[in-house]
ZAKE-942751 format. One record per atom (N, C-alpha, C): residue in three letters; x, y, z. Coordinates in pm, whole numbers, padded with zeros to 5 digits, always signed. Each point is the difference from the previous one (the first is absolute). Layout:
% ZAKE-942751
ALAXYZ
...
% end
This chain:
% ZAKE-942751
MET+01059+03073+01736
MET+00091-00101-00029
MET-00034-00114+00118
LEU+00014+00039+00127
LEU-00044-00086+00102
LEU-00126-00058-00017
HIS-00095+00078-00026
HIS-00141-00065-00032
HIS+00007-00104-00093
THR+00074+00032-00108
THR-00007-00099-00101
THR+00076-00119+00036
LEU+00100-00003+00086
LEU+00077-00119+00037
LEU-00104-00079+00108
ILE-00065+00081+00070
ILE-00091-00080+00097
ILE-00110-00062-00085
VAL-00059+00061-00085
VAL-00110-00080-00102
VAL+00072-00113-00056
MET+00113+00016-00060
MET+00070-00141-00068
MET+00015-00110+00093
ALA+00043+00045+00108
ALA+00023-00092+00133
ALA-00133-00081+00025
PHE-00100+00084+00028
PHE-00147-00075+00039
PHE-00019-00091-00137
GLY+00015+00056-00092
GLY-00038-00074-00143
GLY+00071-00122+00000
PHE+00128-00020+00030
PHE+00093-00114+00002
PHE-00053-00096+00114
LEU-00033+00061+00112
LEU-00034-00091+00105
LEU-00143-00058-00038
ALA-00101+00072-00066
ALA-00121-00050-00029
ALA+00009-00114-00108
ALA+00087+00013-00085
ALA+00014-00086-00123
ALA+00067-00126+00097
SER+00083+00010+00080
SER+00057-00116+00084
SER-00103-00077+00087
ALA-00082+00064+00055
ALA-00111-00049+00067
ALA-00088-00077-00083
ASN-00037+00059-00124
ASN-00091-00065-00094
ASN+00064-00135-00054
ALA+00130+00005-00014
ALA+00069-00108-00060
ALA-00005-00127+00107
ALA-00008+00043+00116
ALA+00040-00108+00101
ALA-00158-00049+00062
ALA-00111+00072-00054
ALA-00125-00041+00061
ALA-00076-00136-00045
ILE+00069-00112+00043
ILE-00068-00135-00032
ILE-00016-00059+00135
GLN-00115-00038+00013
GLN-00039-00035+00154
GLN-00022-00167-00009
ALA+00070-00071+00064
ALA-00024-00140+00042
ALA-00109-00032+00080
ASN-00089-00100-00044
ASN-00109-00060+00087
ASN+00059-00122+00055
PRO+00003+00010+00153
PRO+00051-00131+00063
PRO-00085-00136-00024
ALA-00111+00020-00071
ALA-00079-00136-00004
ALA+00027-00052-00137
GLU+00063+00067-00091
GLU+00024-00059-00139
GLU+00142-00047-00002
GLY-00008-00107-00086
GLY+00138-00065-00032
GLY+00081+00096-00107
PRO+00118-00030-00036
PRO+00060+00057-00121
PRO-00061+00008-00142
LYS-00072-00099-00019
LYS-00064-00019-00140
LYS-00122+00095+00027
GLU-00066+00009+00082
GLU-00105+00088+00007
GLU+00021+00133+00025
PHE+00112+00042+00060
PHE+00079+00121+00005
PHE+00041+00045-00168
ALA+00065-00081-00055
ALA+00045+00033-00124
ALA-00115+00023-00097
ALA-00099-00079+00015
ALA-00119+00019-00086
ALA-00063+00135+00014
ARG-00006+00045+00109
ARG-00072+00120+00037
ARG+00081+00119-00049
TYR+00106-00001-00033
TYR+00092+00084-00056
TYR+00051-00034-00134
ALA-00090-00064-00081
ALA+00028-00040-00140
ALA+00014+00122-00071
PRO+00092+00005-00106
PRO+00009+00096-00081
PRO-00138+00045-00100
ASN-00079-00105-00031
ASN-00132+00046-00063
ASN-00090-00115+00012
ASP-00119+00026-00026
ASP-00109-00088+00038
ASP+00034-00145-00087
ALA+00069-00007-00112
ALA+00004-00137-00074
ALA+00131-00075+00052
SER+00058+00049+00118
SER+00116-00078+00038
SER-00017-00115+00086
GLU+00067-00115-00030
GLU+00001-00116+00068
GLU+00149-00007+00072
VAL-00005-00036+00131
VAL+00110-00015+00088
VAL+00057-00140-00051
VAL+00120-00015-00061
VAL+00064-00126-00034
VAL+00095-00036+00099
HIS+00064+00084+00070
HIS+00085-00027+00097
HIS+00026+00097+00104
VAL-00010-00063+00128
VAL+00006+00102+00113
VAL+00102-00083+00115
ALA+00069+00078+00060
ALA+00067-00056+00113
ALA+00067+00105+00110
PRO-00012-00022+00120
PRO+00062+00081+00083
PRO+00153-00042+00009
VAL+00091+00101+00004
VAL+00156-00037-00008
VAL+00062+00081+00093
SER+00080-00057+00099
SER+00083+00085+00075
SER+00115+00040-00065
ALA+00037+00128-00030
ALA+00101+00059-00071
ALA+00041+00151+00045
TRP+00111+00053-00049
TRP+00026+00146+00015
TRP+00011+00035+00150
ASN+00026-00090+00094
ASN+00002+00027+00131
ASN-00101+00094+00060
LEU-00131-00054-00043
LEU-00119+00067+00049
LEU-00046-00077+00130
ASN-00093+00070+00094
ASN-00050-00073+00099
ASN-00110-00090-00009
LYS-00051-00001-00129
LYS-00097-00107-00031
LYS+00003-00041-00141
PRO-00053-00114-00043
PRO+00020-00036-00140
PRO-00075+00122-00099
LEU+00069+00009-00119
LEU-00072+00069-00095
LEU-00084-00094-00084
ILE-00081+00053-00080
ILE-00093-00086-00083
ILE+00035+00010-00163
VAL+00035-00101-00051
VAL+00017+00009-00158
VAL-00112-00050-00075
ALA-00055+00051-00097
ALA-00111-00042-00057
ALA+00015+00021-00161
PHE-00050-00104-00072
PHE-00013+00019-00159
PHE-00144-00003-00027
TYR-00046+00092-00108
TYR-00121-00002-00040
TYR-00014-00031-00162
GLN-00088-00057-00046
GLN-00007-00015-00142
GLN-00133+00040-00065
TYR+00001+00083-00099
TYR-00111+00059-00058
TYR+00005+00009-00157
PRO-00094+00028-00079
PRO-00007+00021-00131
PRO+00083+00105-00029
VAL+00067+00020-00121
VAL+00109+00083-00048
VAL-00090+00141-00021
SER-00118-00008-00033
SER-00101+00106-00006
SER-00005+00095+00105
TYR+00043-00064+00127
TYR+00012+00086+00125
TYR+00126+00053+00038
ALA+00088-00034-00085
ALA+00167+00033+00011
ALA+00022+00149-00038
ASP+00095+00068+00050
ASP+00053+00115-00054
ASP-00006+00007-00159
LYS-00076+00098-00050
LYS+00001-00010-00146
LYS+00118+00045-00077
SER+00085+00080+00077
SER+00146+00015-00050
SER+00081-00136-00036
LYS-00036-00098+00049
LYS+00088-00127-00016
LYS-00042-00066-00135
ASN-00093+00054-00061
ASN-00056-00029-00132
ASN-00007-00176-00004
TYR-00062-00069+00091
TYR-00042-00134+00006
TYR-00091-00036-00107
GLY-00106+00117-00037
GLY-00099-00071-00081
GLY-00109-00034+00079
ASP-00114-00053-00056
ASP-00102-00031+00074
ASP-00071-00144-00025
SER+00093-00092-00011
SER-00033-00131-00030
SER-00061-00065+00138
PRO-00132-00060-00005
PRO-00062-00047+00109
PRO+00084-00110+00077
ASN+00088-00066-00067
ASN+00084-00109+00032
ASN+00115+00015+00072
GLU+00040+00146-00009
GLU+00127+00041+00056
GLU-00022+00062+00133
SER+00096-00012+00083
SER+00002+00065+00134
SER+00134+00072+00047
GLU-00009+00078+00099
GLU+00110+00061+00066
GLU+00016-00051+00140
VAL+00109-00032+00052
VAL+00012-00031+00142
VAL+00071+00108+00048
LEU-00069+00048+00118
LEU+00063+00127+00067
LEU+00042-00045+00152
GLY+00124+00031+00035
GLY+00038-00029+00160
GLY-00010+00109+00067
VAL-00039-00019+00118
VAL+00009+00122+00117
VAL+00060-00072+00125
VAL+00054+00101+00072
VAL+00064-00031+00130
VAL-00074+00081+00102
PHE-00051-00047+00099
PHE-00062+00083+00098
PHE+00095+00008+00142
VAL+00058+00104+00019
VAL+00114+00002+00111
VAL-00079+00068+00113
PRO+00011-00087+00111
PRO-00032+00053+00141
PRO+00069+00136+00042
ILE-00083+00099+00036
ILE+00058+00114+00068
ILE-00043+00017+00142
SER-00089-00083+00048
SER-00064+00002+00131
SER-00057-00131+00030
PRO-00056-00037+00109
PRO-00061-00114+00028
PRO-00133-00015-00075
THR-00054+00110-00055
THR-00127-00002-00069
THR-00019+00045-00143
GLU+00143+00059-00041
GLU+00001+00067-00135
GLU+00112-00058-00082
TYR-00034+00019-00137
TYR+00117-00040-00096
TYR+00005+00121-00103
ARG+00105-00009-00055
ARG+00004+00086-00129
ARG+00010-00095-00139
ARG-00053+00036-00079
ARG-00032-00079-00128
ARG+00117+00044-00091
PHE+00078-00072-00051
PHE+00108+00023-00125
PHE-00023-00090-00104
GLU-00013+00048-00122
GLU-00020-00084-00112
GLU+00147-00064-00038
ILE-00001-00117-00036
ILE+00132-00083-00035
ILE+00011+00036-00138
ASP-00085-00067-00087
ASP+00011+00022-00148
ASP-00118-00061-00065
GLY-00035+00025-00136
GLY-00081-00090-00075
GLY+00072-00077-00098
TYR-00059-00122-00026
TYR+00063-00093-00068
TYR-00101-00034-00124
GLY+00024+00050-00127
GLY-00088-00021-00093
GLY+00023-00124-00085
PRO-00090-00030-00106
PRO+00024-00130-00083
PRO+00113+00009-00095
GLU+00071-00111-00019
GLU+00109+00005-00077
GLU-00016-00128-00104
GLY-00124-00028-00065
GLY-00005-00110-00082
GLY-00100-00099+00095
ALA+00000+00038+00122
ALA-00095-00078+00085
ALA-00010+00093+00138
ASN-00088-00038+00090
ASN-00009+00086+00099
ASN+00101-00032+00108
ALA+00027+00096+00083
ALA+00092+00002+00088
ALA-00021-00095+00103
GLU+00092-00086+00087
GLU-00019-00061+00118
GLU+00118+00034+00096
ILE-00053+00020+00121
ILE+00101+00007+00104
ILE+00049-00124+00047
ASN+00117-00030-00010
ASN+00089-00140+00022
ASN+00026+00006+00135
SER+00051+00121+00062
SER+00058+00019+00144
SER+00044+00144+00020
PHE-00007+00030+00128
PHE+00055+00122+00056
PHE+00073-00020+00127
PHE+00096+00078+00033
PHE+00076-00016+00113
PHE+00078+00119+00030
PHE+00053+00005+00123
PHE+00086+00129+00045
PHE+00140-00063+00010
ALA+00094+00070-00051
ALA+00146-00043+00008
ALA+00089+00116+00013
ARG+00123+00001+00039
ARG+00093+00103+00012
ARG+00099-00007-00137
THR+00028+00094-00060
THR+00085-00003-00120
THR+00159+00029+00029
ASP+00022+00036+00126
ASP+00153+00016+00046
ASP-00023-00003+00157
LYS+00108+00008+00072
LYS+00016-00021+00137
LYS-00058+00121+00094
THR-00024+00101-00072
THR-00054+00124+00100
THR-00141+00050-00048
SER-00041-00041-00103
SER-00133+00075-00051
SER-00117-00074+00066
ASP-00118+00082-00010
ASP-00120-00072+00035
ASP-00031-00100-00101
GLU-00112-00096+00040
GLU-00051-00105-00083
GLU-00070+00082-00121
LYS+00038-00072-00127
LYS-00100+00049-00109
LYS-00101-00111-00017
LEU-00105+00048-00075
LEU-00114-00080-00023
LEU+00027-00058-00147
PHE-00016-00143-00003
PHE+00025-00048-00127
PHE-00119-00066-00038
VAL-00057+00026-00132
VAL-00120-00066-00063
VAL+00044-00074-00131
MET-00047-00121+00001
MET+00037-00090-00113
MET-00118-00040-00064
VAL-00006+00034-00147
VAL-00126+00006-00083
VAL+00046-00109-00116
SER-00103-00054-00048
SER+00007-00083-00111
SER-00123+00032-00092
TRP+00012-00054-00139
TRP-00110+00014-00088
TRP+00032-00143-00099
HIS-00114-00073+00011
HIS+00009-00126-00069
HIS-00057+00015-00144
THR+00088+00042-00090
THR-00024+00019-00128
THR-00017-00135-00106
ASN-00024+00025-00102
ASN-00027-00110-00098
ASN+00145-00033-00042
ASN+00112+00070+00017
ASN+00142-00014-00047
ASN+00076-00038+00121
GLY-00049-00023+00108
GLY+00098-00037+00124
GLY-00053+00107+00138
VAL+00058-00018+00096
VAL-00033+00071+00104
VAL+00100+00109+00039
LEU-00058+00128+00003
LEU+00095+00115+00043
LEU+00007+00018+00122
TYR+00118+00033+00070
TYR+00030+00030+00150
TYR+00070+00118+00007
SER-00041+00088+00101
SER+00063+00124+00032
SER+00002+00037+00149
THR+00108+00052+00041
THR-00012+00030+00150
THR+00016+00153+00021
TYR-00076+00062+00080
TYR-00014+00139+00023
TYR+00037+00033+00131
VAL+00093+00108+00037
VAL+00051+00017+00133
VAL-00028+00166+00019
TYR-00071-00002+00139
TYR-00049+00130+00049
TYR+00076+00041+00135
ASP+00014+00116+00002
ASP+00057+00059+00139
ASP-00089+00021+00106
LYS+00029+00011+00114
LYS-00078+00019+00126
LYS-00046+00134-00012
PRO-00119+00024+00017
PRO-00054+00144+00012
PRO+00045+00078+00103
GLN-00004+00133-00020
GLN+00014+00091+00120
GLN-00131+00041+00061
LEU-00027-00041+00125
LEU-00139+00035+00059
LEU-00038+00147+00001
THR+00101+00077+00024
THR-00011+00144-00002
THR-00039+00080-00129
SER+00018-00079-00117
SER-00023+00035-00129
SER-00149+00013-00020
VAL-00026+00067-00101
VAL-00159+00027-00039
VAL-00007-00112-00121
THR+00132-00038-00060
THR-00034-00101-00104
THR-00091-00113+00029
THR-00049-00071-00091
THR-00107-00090+00012
THR+00046-00136-00092
LYS+00120+00014-00038
LYS+00048-00123-00090
LYS+00159-00028+00033
LEU+00009-00124+00012
LEU+00144-00044+00019
LEU+00089+00027-00108
THR+00124+00017+00035
THR+00097+00040-00125
THR+00049-00135-00060
TYR-00017-00003-00138
TYR+00059-00108-00063
TYR+00148+00002-00013
LEU+00075-00106+00035
LEU+00148+00013-00018
LEU+00036-00079-00125
LYS+00018+00097-00112
LYS-00004-00057-00139
LYS+00140-00088-00020
GLU+00113+00071+00050
GLU+00147-00076-00034
GLU-00019-00136+00082
LEU-00037-00004+00112
LEU+00008-00124+00083
LEU-00101-00098-00058
SER-00120+00044-00060
SER-00107-00079-00047
SER+00066-00070-00138
GLN+00079+00093-00084
GLN+00066-00046-00114
GLN+00108-00122+00019
ARG+00039+00000+00114
ARG+00096-00113+00034
ARG-00068-00137-00033
PHE-00126+00005+00035
PHE-00065-00139-00027
PHE-00071-00010-00138
GLY-00033+00111-00040
GLY-00053+00004-00138
GLY-00122-00054-00034
LEU-00035+00002-00132
LEU-00144-00046-00046
LEU+00069-00142-00083
GLU-00048-00109+00043
GLU+00043-00127-00059
GLU-00109-00066-00060
CYS+00009-00097-00104
CYS-00085-00071-00024
CYS+00054-00148-00015
ASP-00075-00089+00080
ASP+00033-00134+00025
ASP-00019-00088-00126
TYR+00094-00047-00075
TYR-00006-00085-00100
TYR-00079+00047-00112
CYS+00022+00134-00009
CYS-00067+00067-00127
CYS+00094-00032-00098
SER-00058-00041-00121
SER+00074-00020-00119
SER+00015+00132-00090
GLU+00122+00006-00065
GLU+00018+00108-00089
GLU+00037-00049-00153
GLY-00107-00012-00058
GLY+00012-00069-00151
GLY+00032-00166+00024
ASP+00129-00026-00039
ASP+00045-00127-00019
ASP+00068-00021+00126
LYS+00020+00113+00092
LYS+00091-00038+00121
LYS-00078-00047+00100
PRO+00033-00091+00084
PRO-00064-00068+00123
PRO+00015+00111+00108
GLY-00115+00018+00072
GLY+00013+00082+00113
GLY+00079-00035+00113
LYS+00035+00095+00093
LYS+00086-00036+00129
LYS-00097+00027+00106
PRO+00023-00057+00108
PRO-00061-00002+00127
PRO+00021+00144+00059
ALA-00110+00028+00054
ALA+00023+00144+00080
ALA+00075-00018+00140
LYS+00073+00104+00029
LYS+00111-00022+00115
LYS-00072+00032+00133
PHE-00101+00101-00012
PHE-00074+00048+00133
PHE-00146-00034-00009
LYS-00033-00129+00017
LYS-00148-00025-00004
LYS-00059-00009+00145
LYS+00079-00034+00097
LYS-00037+00003+00138
LYS+00062+00086+00096
ALA-00058+00033+00100
ALA+00061+00058+00110
ALA+00140-00030+00055
ALA+00016-00136-00004
ALA+00126-00060+00056
ALA+00098+00039-00094
HIS-00037+00020-00141
HIS+00113+00035-00100
HIS+00043+00152+00011
VAL-00090+00070+00057
VAL+00023+00157+00023
VAL+00088+00011+00107
LYS-00034-00069+00102
LYS+00053+00007+00135
LYS+00159-00053-00009
ALA+00003-00105-00093
ALA+00144-00046-00004
ALA+00088+00101-00088
GLU-00054+00087-00084
GLU+00059+00090-00069
GLU+00034+00123+00103
LEU-00083+00027+00083
LEU+00016+00108+00106
LEU+00114-00055+00090
LYS+00015-00095+00046
LYS+00126-00057+00065
LYS+00123+00039-00053
GLU+00005-00019-00123
GLU+00131+00034-00083
GLU+00015+00184-00002
LEU-00127+00038-00003
LEU+00018+00147-00018
LEU+00044+00069+00143
ILE-00014-00060+00111
ILE+00017+00058+00126
ILE+00138-00059+00085
LYS+00072-00092-00088
LYS+00111-00064+00049
LYS+00102+00114+00044
% end
């Protein structure tokens, strides 16, 4: 029994070490760093930025990659249209002066048009919690522009997980909206949460 527990412990430590093994090159900038750890050979870095968040000793790096849907997870059933793409978000969290842990944020697929990242930011949702990551996405369809805001929790660096936790209930507070999308003879209405300022104003009401 003791032998089994020791083997399991070493296995857990090995998995944790492998999850953390992303080395930074002091000579490269954030975009070069993100490109070096792209999810596949067809990826293009469409957004990347160092951000001070989560009370870390140095900025984390948030990157978004775009690639054809043929490279996406097949379980998402995007199809294989050469004109459609997925945008994948990744956050690189510093764990030492020269190392990062890579966490997948989410993949945003086509919804009548390819996804575009409008904004991302970190904000608290109450007076005591850690900052959450907010990602604002849009799709410019023939019927209007769709907007959606996705919210994710801060990862536990001691965990072997490699993906951020999606906060469904909080995300649904902002919903999937269509800006002036008509429904038959009914004129469309403006979307409420199109910009980061709109979401942040709602958060102020949430944490009063």
